[in-house]
Rosetta silent file (secondary structure, phi, psi, omega in degrees, C-alpha in Angstrom):
SEQUENCE: MSDSSEERLNELETRMAFLDDALAGLSTAEAENAQRMLAIERTLAQLRVELAALRTGLDDDVRREPPPPHY
SCORE:     score description
SCORE:     0.000 S_00000001
   1 L     0.000  134.869 -174.141   58.505  102.353  118.193 S_00000001
   2 L   -77.070  159.010 -177.178   58.238  106.101  119.119 S_00000001
   3 H   -56.693  -47.781  178.439   58.344  108.867  116.593 S_00000001
   4 H   -49.590  -48.161 -176.707   61.740  109.945  117.910 S_00000001
   5 H   -69.661  -36.768  178.529   63.220  106.407  117.540 S_00000001
   6 H   -70.526  -33.149 -179.282   61.773  106.020  114.038 S_00000001
   7 H   -72.394  -39.102 -178.332   63.155  109.424  112.921 S_00000001
   8 H   -72.230  -34.569  173.947   66.679  108.425  114.252 S_00000001
   9 H   -62.224  -43.660  177.186   66.385  105.055  112.480 S_00000001
  10 H   -68.770  -34.444  177.548   65.487  106.704  109.260 S_00000001
  11 H   -70.885  -40.420  168.182   68.241  109.185  109.624 S_00000001
  12 H   -55.341  -46.055 -179.819   70.782  106.353  110.235 S_00000001
  13 H   -62.472  -43.439  174.843   69.492  104.432  107.350 S_00000001
  14 H   -56.902  -47.342  172.741   69.916  107.496  105.170 S_00000001
  15 H   -60.728  -42.906  178.021   73.462  108.041  106.298 S_00000001
  16 H   -61.400  -37.844 -179.568   74.244  104.391  105.653 S_00000001
  17 H   -70.932  -34.398  179.082   72.913  104.587  102.200 S_00000001
  18 H   -63.902  -48.479 -176.565   74.924  107.766  101.570 S_00000001
  19 H   -71.073  -31.740  171.822   78.093  106.069  102.907 S_00000001
  20 H   -59.190  -43.641  179.916   77.452  102.947  100.832 S_00000001
  21 H   -67.701  -45.244 -173.254   77.201  105.136   97.682 S_00000001
  22 H   -63.209  -42.588  179.277   80.317  107.118   98.602 S_00000001
  23 H   -63.343  -43.485 -179.337   82.302  103.820   99.147 S_00000001
  24 H   -62.776  -38.511  173.276   81.150  102.409   95.831 S_00000001
  25 H   -59.736  -44.792 -178.109   82.308  105.747   94.162 S_00000001
  26 H   -72.834  -27.834  172.836   85.685  105.483   95.750 S_00000001
  27 H   -65.465  -44.057  175.976   86.046  101.891   94.794 S_00000001
  28 H   -58.630  -51.441 -178.601   85.294  102.828   91.222 S_00000001
  29 H   -62.463  -35.819  174.198   87.682  105.700   91.319 S_00000001
  30 H   -63.834  -43.868  175.911   90.474  103.467   92.831 S_00000001
  31 H   -58.244  -45.584 -179.511   89.932  100.955   90.123 S_00000001
  32 H   -68.647  -38.662  171.305   90.218  103.515   87.458 S_00000001
  33 H   -56.170  -42.814  173.527   93.293  104.989   88.983 S_00000001
  34 H   -61.083  -40.382  179.345   94.950  101.564   89.170 S_00000001
  35 H   -64.648  -48.164  176.885   94.231  101.071   85.510 S_00000001
  36 H   -58.150  -44.953  175.259   95.730  104.466   84.694 S_00000001
  37 H   -62.931  -39.915  176.524   98.831  103.700   86.688 S_00000001
  38 H   -65.650  -33.310  175.335   99.393  100.401   84.896 S_00000001
  39 H   -65.389  -42.163  178.278   99.109  102.200   81.579 S_00000001
  40 H   -64.844  -39.349  175.535  101.650  104.784   82.675 S_00000001
  41 H   -60.184  -41.267  177.745  104.038  102.129   83.881 S_00000001
  42 H   -67.558  -38.608  176.762  103.792  100.334   80.616 S_00000001
  43 H   -66.175  -35.414  179.620  104.364  103.433   78.649 S_00000001
  44 H   -71.552  -35.894 -179.365  107.454  104.387   80.816 S_00000001
  45 H   -62.232  -47.491 -177.928  108.857  100.841   80.339 S_00000001
  46 H   -64.938  -43.565 -177.953  108.473  101.246   76.417 S_00000001
  47 H   -64.869  -35.197  168.545  109.983  104.642   76.530 S_00000001
  48 H   -55.636  -45.929  179.502  112.986  103.168   78.500 S_00000001
  49 H   -59.922  -49.380 -174.945  113.371  100.532   75.823 S_00000001
  50 H   -66.774  -38.590 -178.618  113.198  103.137   73.047 S_00000001
  51 H   -70.663  -40.134  175.355  115.710  105.411   74.701 S_00000001
  52 H   -57.607  -41.064 -179.485  118.167  102.547   75.258 S_00000001
  53 H   -65.550  -45.055  179.356  117.758  101.644   71.527 S_00000001
  54 H   -61.847  -39.448  177.816  118.396  105.372   70.556 S_00000001
  55 H   -59.858  -48.207 -175.875  121.461  105.557   72.668 S_00000001
  56 H   -66.079  -40.179  178.325  122.799  102.361   71.269 S_00000001
  57 H   -65.046  -34.508  175.864  122.028  103.513   67.735 S_00000001
  58 L   -86.675    4.394 -175.995  123.704  106.852   68.263 S_00000001
  59 L    53.706   48.230 -176.059  126.652  105.157   70.102 S_00000001
  60 L  -116.923   42.903  177.251  125.697  107.288   73.102 S_00000001
  61 L   -68.607  117.682 -173.722  126.251  104.705   75.835 S_00000001
  62 L   -72.781  -13.508  178.702  126.685  106.745   79.001 S_00000001
  63 L   -75.255  -20.205 -179.528  128.815  103.945   80.485 S_00000001
  64 L   -99.938    0.045  177.871  131.478  104.603   77.746 S_00000001
  65 L   -68.462  135.250  179.850  131.322  108.267   78.198 S_00000001
  66 L   -67.529  153.649  178.189  134.682  109.913   79.321 S_00000001
  67 L   -65.245  152.079  175.086  134.463  111.505   82.782 S_00000001
  68 L   -57.563  158.924 -178.081  133.884  115.348   82.825 S_00000001
  69 L   -59.418  -27.661 -174.571  137.076  117.425   82.768 S_00000001
  70 L   -76.065   -0.112  177.776  136.991  118.443   86.403 S_00000001
  71 L   -84.262    0.000    0.000  137.822  114.700   87.459 S_00000001
């Protein structure tokens, strides 16, 4: 193999290694973001339950609220 071909092969192998590392980093970041999103969704669901309970406890059911005066 000539020096030029060997240099090119080394450059391509270096780039491939960099891309593999970048892909692994992106996969890790995506997995972490998915976990964060699940936690946020669980928190939101719990807050909705708590809000509904507060409205019921305060007799603040928006379905039984009278319409605004301009109707």
